[in-house]
C-alpha positions in Angstrom: -14.3 15.8 3.4 -16.8 13.0 4.0 -18.7 11.7 7.0 -20.4 8.3 7.2 -24.1 8.7 8.0 -27.8 7.9 7.4 -28.6 11.6 7.1 -31.6 12.2 4.8 -29.4 14.3 2.6 -26.5 12.1 2.5 -24.3 11.8 -0.6 -24.9 15.3 -1.8 -22.5 18.1 -1.1 -23.1 21.1 1.2 -21.3 24.1 1.7 -19.7 24.6 5.0 -21.5 27.6 6.7 -18.3 28.8 8.6 -16.1 28.4 5.7 -17.3 29.2 1.9 -14.3 27.5 0.5 -14.9 24.4 2.0 -17.7 21.7 1.5 -18.7 18.4 2.8 -21.1 15.7 2.5 -22.5 12.7 4.7 -22.0 9.5 3.2 -24.7 6.9 3.7 -23.4 3.4 4.3 -24.6 0.4 2.3 -23.8 -3.3 2.1 -23.7 -5.0 -1.0 -25.4 -8.6 -1.2 -23.3 -11.3 0.3 -21.2 -9.0 2.4 -21.2 -10.1 6.1 -19.1 -7.5 7.7 -16.8 -4.4 6.7 -13.1 -5.4 7.4 -11.4 -2.2 5.9 -12.0 1.0 4.2 -10.0 3.7 2.4 -10.6 6.9 0.9 -12.9 5.8 -2.1 -13.7 2.0 -1.4 -14.6 -0.5 1.3 -13.7 -4.1 1.9 -16.3 -6.3 3.0 -16.1 -10.1 4.1 -18.3 -12.3 1.9 -20.3 -15.4 2.8 -18.2 -17.6 0.7 -14.8 -16.6 2.6 -13.6 -14.2 0.1 -13.7 -10.4 0.1 -15.4 -7.7 -1.9 -14.0 -4.3 -2.6 -16.6 -2.0 -3.5 -17.3 1.9 -3.8 -17.5 3.9 -0.7 -20.2 6.0 -2.2 -22.8 3.8 -3.9 -23.1 4.5 -7.6 -19.6 6.1 -7.7 -16.1 4.6 -8.1 -16.7 1.7 -10.2 -14.5 2.9 -12.9 -11.4 2.9 -10.6 -12.3 -0.7 -9.7 -12.5 -1.5 -13.6 -8.9 -0.1 -13.8 -8.0 -2.2 -11.1 -9.4 -5.3 -12.5 -7.5 -4.5 -16.0 -4.3 -4.2 -14.0 -4.9 -7.7 -12.3 -5.6 -8.9 -15.8 -2.3 -7.9 -17.0 -0.5 -9.1 -14.0 -1.9 -12.6 -13.9 -1.1 -14.8 -10.9 1.9 -14.4 -8.6 2.6 -15.7 -5.1 3.3 -12.0 -4.0 0.0 -10.6 -5.3 -3.6 -10.9 -3.7 -5.6 -12.8 -6.3 -8.5 -11.2 -8.0 -11.5 -13.5 -8.4 -13.6 -11.3 -10.8 -15.5 -8.3 -10.9 -19.3 -8.0 -10.5 -21.9 -5.0 -10.7 -21.1 -4.4 -6.9 -17.2 -4.5 -6.9 -14.1 -6.5 -7.1 -13.8 -10.0 -5.7 -10.7 -10.8 -4.0 -8.6 -13.5 -2.0 -9.0 -12.9 1.5 -5.5 -12.3 3.5 -6.5 -14.1 6.6 -3.8 -12.5 8.8 -4.8 -8.8 7.9 -2.1 -6.0 7.2 1.4 -5.6 8.1 0.3 -2.4 9.7 -1.9 -4.2 12.0 0.9 -6.7 13.1 3.5 -3.6 13.5 1.1 -2.3 16.1 0.2 -5.5 17.6 3.6 -7.0 18.1 6.6 -4.5 18.3 8.8 -7.5 19.3 8.6 -9.2 15.8 11.6 -10.7 15.0 14.3 -9.4 12.6 14.2 -12.5 10.4 10.2 -12.1 9.9 10.6 -8.1 9.1 13.5 -9.0 6.5 11.2 -11.4 4.9 8.4 -9.2 4.5 10.8 -6.5 2.9 12.2 -8.9 0.7 8.7 -10.3 -0.5 7.5 -6.8 -1.0 10.5 -6.1 -3.0 9.6 -9.2 -5.0 6.0 -8.1 -5.5 7.3 -4.8 -6.9 9.7 -6.2 -9.1 7.1 -8.5 -10.5 4.8 -5.4 -11.2 7.3 -3.5 -13.0 8.2 -6.6 -15.0 4.8 -6.2 -16.4 4.8 -2.5 -17.0 2.7 -1.7 -13.7 3.4 1.1 -11.4 1.8 0.7 -8.0 1.8 4.4 -6.9 0.7 3.7 -3.3 3.1 1.4 -1.4 2.6 1.3 2.1 2.1 -1.2 5.0 -1.7 -0.9 4.7 -1.6 -2.4 1.2 0.9 -5.2 2.2 -1.4 -8.0 3.5 -0.6 -11.4 5.0 -1.8 -14.9 4.4 -2.2 -17.7 7.0 1.6 -18.4 6.9 2.5 -14.6 7.4 3.9 -14.3 3.9 3.3 -10.9 2.3 0.8 -10.2 -0.4 0.5 -6.8 -2.1 -2.9 -5.6 -2.8 -4.7 -2.2 -3.9 -3.8 -1.9 -7.7 -5.0 1.4 -8.8 -1.7 2.7 -10.1 -0.8 3.0 -13.9 -0.5 0.5 -16.6 0.2 1.7 -20.3 -2.8 4.2 -20.9 -4.7 3.1 -17.7 -4.5 5.3 -14.5 -6.5 4.7 -11.4 -5.0 8.0 -10.1 -3.6 6.5 -6.9 -0.9 8.6 -5.3 1.8 7.9 -2.4 1.1 9.5 0.9 3.6 12.0 2.0 6.1 9.6 3.7 6.2 7.5 0.7 6.5 10.1 -2.1 9.4 11.0 -3.9 9.4 14.8 -4.3 8.8 15.9 -7.9 7.0 18.2 -10.2 3.2 17.9 -10.4 3.7 17.0 -14.0 6.3 14.3 -13.4 4.4 11.0 -13.9 5.2 8.1 -11.6 7.5 5.5 -12.5 9.8 2.7 -11.4 12.1 5.1 -9.4 9.0 6.9 -7.7 8.0 3.1 -6.6 11.4 2.3 -5.4 11.5 5.2 -3.1 8.2 4.3 -1.7 9.7 0.7 -1.1 12.3 2.3 0.7 9.8 4.0 3.3 8.0 0.6 3.4 11.1 -1.4 4.3 12.0 1.3 7.0 8.4 1.1 8.4 8.6 -2.6 8.7 12.0 -2.5 10.4 11.6 0.4 12.5 7.9 -0.1 13.5 7.0 3.4 12.6 7.0 5.5 9.4 9.7 8.3 8.9 9.3 11.5 11.1 6.0 10.7 12.9 6.5 14.0 14.9 6.6 16.2 11.5 3.8 17.4 9.3 3.5 16.4 5.7 4.8 19.5 4.5 7.9 19.3 6.9 8.6 15.8 5.7 8.5 16.8 2.1 11.0 19.6 2.7 13.3 17.2 4.4 13.2 14.6 1.5 13.8 17.6 -1.0 17.1 18.3 0.9 17.8 14.5 1.1 17.4 14.4 4.8 16.2 11.1 5.8 16.0 9.2 9.2 19.0 7.6 10.5 19.2 3.9 9.3 22.4 3.0 10.9 20.9 0.5 13.5 18.8 -1.1 10.9 19.9 -4.3 9.3 19.0 -3.3 5.8 19.5 0.3 6.3 21.8 0.7 3.5 19.3 -0.6 1.2 16.7 1.8 2.4 19.1 4.6 2.0 19.7 3.4 -1.5 16.0 3.4 -2.3 15.4 7.0 -1.0 18.5 8.2 -2.7 17.3 6.8 -6.0 20.4 4.6 -6.5 18.5 1.4 -7.4 17.6 1.3 -11.1 15.3 -1.8 -10.7 13.3 -3.6 -8.0 15.0 -6.9 -8.7 18.3 -5.1 -7.4 16.6 -4.6 -4.1 15.5 -8.3 -4.1 19.1 -9.6 -4.9 20.6 -7.4 -2.1 17.9 -8.5 0.5 18.3 -12.3 -0.4 22.1 -11.8 0.2 21.4 -10.2 3.5 18.9 -12.8 4.5 21.3 -15.4 3.9 24.1 -13.8 5.7 21.6 -12.8 8.8 20.4 -16.4 8.8 24.1 -17.6 9.6 24.5 -14.9 12.1 21.2 -15.8 13.9 22.2 -19.4 14.1 25.6 -18.6 15.6 23.9 -16.8 18.5 23.8 -18.6 21.8 
């Protein structure tokens, strides 16, 4: 485990005196040139807002982690520009320079406003599926789809971020968290189907406002997934598509996009008919 600190022996591993099988280290916070403030952080990197209105994704530990950011830059190069992808503006000695998604993450909006409209939620689901379909068309597997990595622009359109998955012989060693993870053998590589399973959980979380089985441990969730026991989706407008993702019934993300577009068109007519 790691702890942010200004401890004099920061960034060095120390054995836990109470448990010889555990070790920890204090991480000294640092700020690369141009970063005005931190706006996010993950297990291995930090996102800082830059003076020019863009953001810098840089390693949590100074001097470590640039290799994974180089992989992410290579994946961005392979992807090119797409309206559902956060734009990469280059890489420097300090980190990866990215477009600023001004409205934050979908996670933030789900917690901030539980009364978000069904129309907006469906739009985010479809836009997430469009992003995944684009990735797969380029041979990229995301490997860590979740609502934290789905960002929003000024018009509340979804932008996928955090590309440390796989592309050809490149591997950023990303992995889905338990509720987005399709149970499989440790030696089984990620692929389009594992991304589509995660997309199902992403869609469920957007529509329900919470991740599956919040009351269960990760191990209990995995056991249920192995038994193909999933949360009830009968009251979710796109519940059938979520279940198809979880049951690995979709072969391609573009099939999910097609079904969601059809549902949006149908639902749009239904919404207009309401008094």
